[in-house]
Each structure stands twice: as structure tokens, then as C-alpha cells.
Biopython code that builds the backbone (N, CA, C, O; Angstrom):
import numpy as np
from Bio.PDB.StructureBuilder import StructureBuilder

atoms = [
    (1, "ILE", "N", (7.393, -7.074, 5.930)),
    (1, "ILE", "CA", (8.460, -6.591, 5.073)),
    (1, "ILE", "C", (9.210, -5.502, 5.838)),
    (1, "ILE", "O", (8.617, -4.516, 6.276)),
    (2, "LEU", "N", (10.485, -5.687, 5.989)),
    (2, "LEU", "CA", (11.325, -4.676, 6.627)),
    (2, "LEU", "C", (12.063, -3.931, 5.531)),
    (2, "LEU", "O", (12.838, -4.531, 4.786)),
    (3, "ASN", "N", (11.835, -2.644, 5.425)),
    (3, "ASN", "CA", (12.422, -1.846, 4.354)),
    (3, "ASN", "C", (13.848, -1.444, 4.719)),
    (3, "ASN", "O", (14.068, -0.759, 5.718)),
    (4, "VAL", "N", (14.806, -1.868, 3.916)),
    (4, "VAL", "CA", (16.203, -1.499, 4.130)),
    (4, "VAL", "C", (16.745, -0.726, 2.926)),
    (4, "VAL", "O", (17.952, -0.686, 2.689)),
    (5, "ALA", "N", (15.827, -0.112, 2.170)),
    (5, "ALA", "CA", (16.230, 0.644, 0.983)),
    (5, "ALA", "C", (17.043, 1.867, 1.382)),
    (5, "ALA", "O", (16.799, 2.476, 2.424)),
    (6, "MET", "N", (18.010, 2.219, 0.544)),
    (6, "MET", "CA", (18.846, 3.393, 0.790)),
    (6, "MET", "C", (18.957, 4.195, -0.496)),
    (6, "MET", "O", (19.023, 3.630, -1.587)),
    (7, "GLY", "N", (18.976, 5.516, -0.361)),
    (7, "GLY", "CA", (19.121, 6.378, -1.528)),
    (7, "GLY", "C", (17.789, 6.567, -2.232)),
    (7, "GLY", "O", (16.727, 6.359, -1.646)),
    (8, "GLY", "N", (17.859, 6.961, -3.486)),
    (8, "GLY", "CA", (16.653, 7.191, -4.268)),
    (8, "GLY", "C", (16.105, 8.585, -4.076)),
    (8, "GLY", "O", (16.737, 9.431, -3.443)),
    (9, "THR", "N", (14.918, 8.824, -4.629)),
    (9, "THR", "CA", (14.327, 10.161, -4.578)),
    (9, "THR", "C", (13.775, 10.498, -3.198)),
    (9, "THR", "O", (13.715, 11.675, -2.841)),
    (10, "LEU", "N", (13.374, 9.511, -2.418)),
    (10, "LEU", "CA", (12.808, 9.779, -1.098)),
    (10, "LEU", "C", (13.898, 9.933, -0.038)),
    (10, "LEU", "O", (13.838, 10.846, 0.787)),
    (11, "GLY", "N", (14.880, 9.056, -0.057)),
    (11, "GLY", "CA", (15.920, 9.079, 0.972)),
    (11, "GLY", "C", (17.083, 10.001, 0.674)),
    (11, "GLY", "O", (17.823, 10.378, 1.582)),
    (12, "GLY", "N", (17.253, 10.370, -0.580)),
    (12, "GLY", "CA", (18.366, 11.234, -0.956)),
    (12, "GLY", "C", (19.618, 10.436, -1.276)),
    (12, "GLY", "O", (19.604, 9.205, -1.286)),
    (13, "LEU", "N", (20.694, 11.152, -1.535)),
    (13, "LEU", "CA", (21.947, 10.518, -1.916)),
    (13, "LEU", "C", (22.618, 9.853, -0.720)),
    (13, "LEU", "O", (22.500, 10.317, 0.414)),
    (14, "VAL", "N", (23.316, 8.771, -0.992)),
    (14, "VAL", "CA", (24.081, 8.066, 0.039)),
    (14, "VAL", "C", (25.529, 8.533, -0.069)),
    (14, "VAL", "O", (26.092, 8.589, -1.162)),
    (15, "ASP", "N", (26.122, 8.866, 1.066)),
    (15, "ASP", "CA", (27.517, 9.317, 1.106)),
    (15, "ASP", "C", (28.420, 8.272, 0.456)),
    (15, "ASP", "O", (28.352, 7.099, 0.826)),
    (16, "PRO", "N", (29.262, 8.660, -0.501)),
    (16, "PRO", "CA", (30.137, 7.689, -1.169)),
    (16, "PRO", "C", (31.117, 7.003, -0.214)),
    (16, "PRO", "O", (31.620, 5.924, -0.529)),
    (17, "ASN", "N", (31.395, 7.601, 0.938)),
    (17, "ASN", "CA", (32.299, 6.998, 1.919)),
    (17, "ASN", "C", (31.589, 6.001, 2.840)),
    (17, "ASN", "O", (32.227, 5.357, 3.673)),
    (18, "PHE", "N", (30.272, 5.879, 2.686)),
    (18, "PHE", "CA", (29.484, 4.954, 3.508)),
    (18, "PHE", "C", (29.858, 3.515, 3.166)),
    (18, "PHE", "O", (29.859, 3.139, 1.994)),
    (19, "THR", "N", (30.177, 2.706, 4.179)),
    (19, "THR", "CA", (30.564, 1.314, 3.921)),
    (19, "THR", "C", (29.628, 0.307, 4.570)),
    (19, "THR", "O", (29.341, -0.730, 3.972)),
    (20, "SER", "N", (29.141, 0.585, 5.784)),
    (20, "SER", "CA", (28.251, -0.383, 6.426)),
    (20, "SER", "C", (27.460, 0.287, 7.541)),
    (20, "SER", "O", (27.794, 1.381, 7.994)),
    (21, "ASP", "N", (26.415, -0.388, 7.967)),
    (21, "ASP", "CA", (25.578, 0.077, 9.065)),
    (21, "ASP", "C", (24.823, -1.131, 9.587)),
    (21, "ASP", "O", (25.003, -2.241, 9.087)),
    (22, "GLN", "N", (23.990, -0.928, 10.576)),
    (22, "GLN", "CA", (23.194, -2.033, 11.087)),
    (22, "GLN", "C", (21.794, -1.553, 11.421)),
    (22, "GLN", "O", (21.579, -0.373, 11.695)),
    (23, "MET", "N", (20.842, -2.478, 11.397)),
    (23, "MET", "CA", (19.472, -2.192, 11.782)),
    (23, "MET", "C", (19.097, -3.211, 12.853)),
    (23, "MET", "O", (19.114, -4.416, 12.603)),
    (24, "VAL", "N", (18.760, -2.728, 14.033)),
    (24, "VAL", "CA", (18.392, -3.602, 15.141)),
    (24, "VAL", "C", (16.866, -3.631, 15.224)),
    (24, "VAL", "O", (16.227, -2.587, 15.347)),
    (25, "VAL", "N", (16.289, -4.827, 15.157)),
    (25, "VAL", "CA", (14.835, -4.996, 15.214)),
    (25, "VAL", "C", (14.490, -5.613, 16.557)),
    (25, "VAL", "O", (14.949, -6.707, 16.886)),
    (26, "ASP", "N", (13.675, -4.900, 17.334)),
    (26, "ASP", "CA", (13.280, -5.377, 18.659)),
    (26, "ASP", "C", (12.234, -6.483, 18.548)),
    (26, "ASP", "O", (12.361, -7.519, 19.200)),
    (27, "TYR", "N", (11.215, -6.277, 17.741)),
    (27, "TYR", "CA", (10.208, -7.314, 17.515)),
    (27, "TYR", "C", (9.476, -7.022, 16.213)),
    (27, "TYR", "O", (9.510, -5.904, 15.698)),
    (28, "VAL", "N", (8.818, -8.047, 15.695)),
    (28, "VAL", "CA", (8.019, -7.919, 14.473)),
    (28, "VAL", "C", (6.639, -8.473, 14.779)),
    (28, "VAL", "O", (6.514, -9.591, 15.279)),
    (29, "ARG", "N", (5.608, -7.702, 14.483)),
    (29, "ARG", "CA", (4.234, -8.150, 14.701)),
    (29, "ARG", "C", (3.693, -8.701, 13.388)),
    (29, "ARG", "O", (3.823, -8.067, 12.340)),
    (30, "VAL", "N", (3.091, -9.874, 13.449)),
    (30, "VAL", "CA", (2.559, -10.536, 12.252)),
    (30, "VAL", "C", (1.042, -10.577, 12.365)),
    (30, "VAL", "O", (0.498, -11.000, 13.386)),
    (31, "TYR", "N", (0.362, -10.135, 11.311)),
    (31, "TYR", "CA", (-1.098, -10.177, 11.254)),
    (31, "TYR", "C", (-1.524, -11.249, 10.263)),
    (31, "TYR", "O", (-0.925, -11.395, 9.198)),
    (32, "GLN", "N", (-2.554, -11.991, 10.616)),
    (32, "GLN", "CA", (-3.080, -13.014, 9.709)),
    (32, "GLN", "C", (-4.548, -12.778, 9.458)),
    (32, "GLN", "O", (-5.178, -13.535, 8.718)),
]
sb = StructureBuilder()
sb.init_structure("model")
sb.init_model(0)
sb.init_chain("A")
sb.init_seg("    ")
for serial, (resi, resn, name, xyz) in enumerate(atoms, 1):
    if name == "N":
        sb.init_residue(resn, " ", resi, " ")
    sb.init_atom(name, np.array(xyz, "f"), 0.0, 1.0, " ", f" {name:<3s}", serial, name[0])
structure = sb.get_structure()
């Protein structure tokens, strides 16, 4: 699970002028 949550009590307020961003993932490790 990749968390892309924004705002809330942990992250704080999101700037109202915010329009977009990106998250670059180098690799994901999977455990079975």
C-alpha cells in the first residue's frame, strides 16, 4: 500500500493554491 493521503490531523492543512504534485517510486518490495 502506497500512502498518498494529504491533509488531515497528521499532515496538516493543504495550501488552497495547491493543484498537483507527483510521487516517484523507485521500487516496491513485496513480502509473501
